N, C-alpha and C positions, 0 to 999 in steps of 0.2 A: 908203210907209205914210203916213196920216195921223193925229196926234192932236189932241185937244183939250186944252187946259188951261183954268184959272180966268177967264184973262184973254184968251186968244189961242189958236192953233192952228199947228201945224207939219208938213210934210213931214218924214219920218224915213227915211233909207235905212239899213237895219241891214248894217254890215260886220263886225261879230263878235256872234254869238248865243251864249251861255253858261249852262247849266244847273248848278248848284250843287246838291249833293247832300250827305246826310249832315249837314245843319248845324245840328240840334237842339242847345241850349246845354246840354240836361241829358242828361248820358251815359247816365242809365238809360232814358230817353225816346228817345235813338238808337238804343239795343241794342234798346228793343222795337219801333222800326220795321224796324229788321234781322231781327229774330227772324221779325216778322210777314212779310216779303216772303221769309224763308227758306221758311216754311211752304209758299210758292208755288212754290218752287224757286229762288230768286234766291241766288246766293252772296254771300257778305260785301264790304264796300270793301275795297281794299288801304290805305287810310287814311280819314281823317275832317278836315275835309270834301274832298269831290271837286268839279273842276271840268270839266264835260264841254262840249267844242266841239261844237255841231252846225249842221246849213247854216242860212244868214243866211235864206233864203226861207222857213223853216219857220215863223217869226212870224207872225201873224195876226189881225187883227179880223175876219175873216169869220163869222158865227154857223154856217156848215156846214162841217165837215171832212170828209174822206173816209181810211179807214182799212181796212186787210186784215183780213178775218175779225171776230167779235165778242168778241175778249179783250182790247180795251183800254179805259183810263179815265183820267179827268182826276185832278190834284191842285192845288188852289189855292195861289198861292205869291206872296209880293211880288216886284214886278219892278223893276229898276232899270234906266232908260234914260238914256246921257249922250249931250246932245245938244250938240254942241261944248263948250264949258266948264261946262254945266248942268246936274246931276243931278235928274234926273226919278223919282218913286215912282208906281208903277202896279201893276196886278194881274193875273197871266197862269196860265195852267194847262199844267203840264208833263203832257200829254197820255201816255199809256207804252202800250205793248204789252207786256200781263202776260205773254202765253204767250212771246214772244220774250225777255222779260227774264230767265228762267229761264236761257238760254243766253247772253245779253251785254246788262247793263245799257245800255251805251254803244251798240248797235246798237237796243233798244227804245226809246230816246229820240229816235234818227237817223230811224226810221222814221215818227214821228207829227208831225202841224203840233202847233204850241203856239200855242192860241188865247189872244188877251187883250183887256181892255178897251180902248176907243180915248179913256178920259179918263186924264191924269195929274196927280199933285200936285207941287206945287213942292217939293222934297226939302228946302231949307235952311227952308222954313216949318214943315216937320212934325219937324224932327230932334230937337228937343227932346224930342219926347213919342212917338217911334216907337214905343216897346215897350208905348205902351198901345193903339195900333192894333189893332182886332180883325180878323180874315177867317173867313169860314164857307163852307161848300160843301153842294151839294146833289146827289142823283144820282135821277133818276127810276127807281123802281123798283117793280114791281108796280103800276104805274097810278097812284104816288104819288111825291111829292116828299120824299126822306128823307134827313134832316141826314148828313151825311158827313164834314166835319170841322168844328172848332169851337175857334179859339185864337186868340191874339195874338203881335204880334211879339217879346214879350220871350222867349218860348218858343224861338225861333233864335238863331242867332249875330248879334252886332250887325251889321247891315248895314253899317255903316263899315270894320266887320273884313274882311267879304267883298269889299268893292270894292278895300279895300287889298290883299288878298292876290292877288288877280288883276291887280291894274294895271289896272282897267276904263278902256279909251280911249275917246275920243270917237266916235261911232258904233257903239256897243256899247250892247247889252241883255241883261240877266242875270236868270234866274229864280232867286231867292234861298234855294229849300227849303222846306219844310213839315213837318207834324206829322202823328202816325199818323190812319188813316182809322178811324172810328166804325164796330165792326163789321168791321173787317180792309179791306183791299185787296180790290176786285172790280171786275168789268169793268161800263162802263154806256154806252149810246149817249147820253143827256142829260146835261148838265152846267150848274151854275149857281153862280156864287159872288159874294160882297160883301165888300167891304173898308171898314169904318167908322171913324172918328176920332170918337171919344167927347166930345174937348173942344168941337168944332163942330157934330157930327152931319152932317158930310159923308159921302158915300157913294159910292164907285165899284163898279158890277156889272155882269154880264154872263152871257150864258147862249148854250151852242152845241150842235150835235147832232154826233153822229160817225157818219156813214152807213157801213155796212160794206160792203166791197166782197166779190165770193165769191173763198175760198180754193180754185184750181184746181190741179192736176198732171198 
């Protein structure tokens, strides 16, 4: 993979890809997310947070992914990349098969690619204001872009705590969890997300399409 930073760029070989789940800081908000997923048949987690390991090649900056059927959707999440000794902050989507999720959360995450933006910020340069950084996402629904998520990093567990909990190693990328969907979790084939730093006005954004493959038996 190739990432761009403020002053440079680098090639990154993903050796470990982790998806952190149930990372909300507010216990009531976490329970709300558990409840909204339970409404579509998803079993509650065994503990919170959880760290799901998925295939390294699922992380992609391509604007088009392919999914099985039409029951998947994205979730905008902060992404931590450790390249050598340096930590970087980015933006990704934990695209998930919502139908399979009712059977196995781990399998539903493994089956879908994880799109991300090609731009990263130096983690050390934003570490003192991480909680003010905002993330929004939109889904394309009934011909219009509809706001799907709207929050800030202060709503999830401190990123440093997640990094320490998983002992994030060089060559690793981790999607760090998210907050509830506006109007509930639902399938969508087009997804757009933006992360903004209010202190500087800097922004990272990306958009992708999930092309549906036919389900045959």
